[in-house]
C-alpha positions in Angstrom: 0.7 2.9 -2.2 1.9 -0.4 -1.9 3.4 0.3 1.2 0.2 1.7 2.5 -1.4 -1.3 2.0 1.4 -3.4 3.0 0.7 -1.4 6.6 -2.9 -2.0 6.5 -2.2 -5.9 5.9 0.0 -5.9 8.8 -1.9 -4.4 11.3 -5.2 -6.1 10.2 -4.3 -9.8 9.4 -0.8 -10.2 10.6 -0.7 -8.7 14.1 0.0 -12.4 15.4 2.2 -15.6 15.0 0.6 -17.7 12.3 2.5 -21.0 12.6 1.6 -22.7 9.1 2.3 -21.7 5.4 -1.1 -22.5 4.3 -3.1 -20.6 7.2 -1.2 -17.5 6.3 -2.0 -18.0 2.8 -6.1 -18.2 3.7 -5.4 -15.3 6.3 -4.7 -13.0 3.5 -6.7 -14.5 0.6 -9.4 -13.8 3.2 -8.2 -10.0 4.2 -7.7 -9.5 0.3 -11.1 -10.3 -0.8 -12.6 -8.3 2.3 -10.7 -5.2 1.2 -11.7 -5.7 -2.4 -15.0 -6.2 -1.6 -15.0 -2.7 0.7 -13.8 -1.4 -2.7 -10.8 0.1 -0.3 -9.2 3.1 -1.9 -6.0 5.1 -0.8 -6.7 9.1 -0.6 -3.6 10.2 -2.1 -2.6 13.7 -1.3 0.9 13.9 -2.8 0.7 16.0 -6.1 3.1 15.9 -9.1 3.8 19.7 -7.8 4.7 18.4 -4.6 6.8 15.6 -6.0 8.8 18.2 -8.1 9.4 19.9 -5.1 10.5 17.2 -2.8 11.9 14.9 -5.3 13.5 17.8 -7.5 16.7 15.6 -8.4 14.2 12.6 -9.9 12.4 15.3 -11.9 14.7 16.9 -14.3 13.6 20.5 -15.7 13.5 20.4 -19.4 14.4 23.8 -21.0 12.7 24.7 -24.1 
């Protein structure tokens, strides 16, 4: 989800050169405030079962 938000930030806010660090901070703060006010959400479609299949080595099976 963090990667998705960073991608949105890059497309919506950082799509141009910003010369000064303080201006960058202000731009990001304004973007973040707007995103929070709009209650933006991620439509997460990668289920636990999908993860178990695609990332099998990270989800070891426990035999009972």
